[in-house]
C-alpha positions in Angstrom: -57.2 44.2 -7.5 -57.8 47.8 -6.7 -58.6 49.3 -3.5 -59.4 52.7 -2.2 -57.5 54.5 0.4 -58.0 57.3 2.5 -55.8 60.1 1.2 -53.8 59.9 4.1 -52.8 56.2 3.9 -52.1 56.8 0.2 -49.5 59.3 0.9 -48.1 57.3 3.5 -47.8 54.5 0.9 -46.4 57.0 -1.7 -43.5 58.6 0.8 -42.6 54.9 1.7 -42.4 53.7 -2.0 -40.7 57.1 -3.2 -38.2 56.9 -0.3 -37.0 53.6 -1.4 -38.5 51.5 1.8 -40.1 49.6 -0.5 -39.7 48.8 -4.5 -43.1 48.9 -5.2 -46.9 49.3 -3.6 -47.3 45.7 -4.1 -44.3 44.8 -1.7 -45.7 47.1 0.9 -48.9 45.8 0.7 -47.5 42.4 1.0 -45.3 43.1 4.2 -48.1 45.0 5.7 -50.6 41.9 5.1 -47.7 39.6 6.7 -47.7 41.6 9.4 -51.3 41.4 10.0 -51.0 37.4 10.1 -48.3 37.5 12.3 -50.3 39.5 14.5 -53.5 37.6 14.3 -51.5 34.5 14.8 -50.2 35.8 18.3 -53.2 37.0 19.7 -54.8 33.7 18.7 -51.9 31.7 20.5 -52.2 34.4 23.4 -56.0 33.8 23.5 -55.5 29.7 23.6 -52.8 30.2 26.5 -55.0 32.3 28.6 -58.0 29.6 28.3 -55.5 26.7 29.1 -54.5 28.8 32.2 -51.1 29.6 31.0 -51.1 33.0 30.7 -49.3 35.2 27.9 -47.0 33.0 26.1 -45.3 36.6 24.9 -44.7 38.2 28.5 -41.3 38.2 30.2 -42.5 38.0 33.4 -41.1 35.3 35.0 -38.3 35.0 32.9 -34.9 33.9 34.3 -32.5 36.9 33.9 -29.4 36.1 31.9 
């Protein structure tokens, strides 16, 4: 699959792979997509809790101090 990228994004990808942060473009894209899935999951969970009247499940407000 080929995906055209804006030059700025392409440069970020090149730097991260060349700098050794990722072994390949595929590895970088895979991690980025996994983070996107995680973010979407958290957003869906937050919306569900809000609809149920539970507020933000990721908030630390009201948590007991350790």
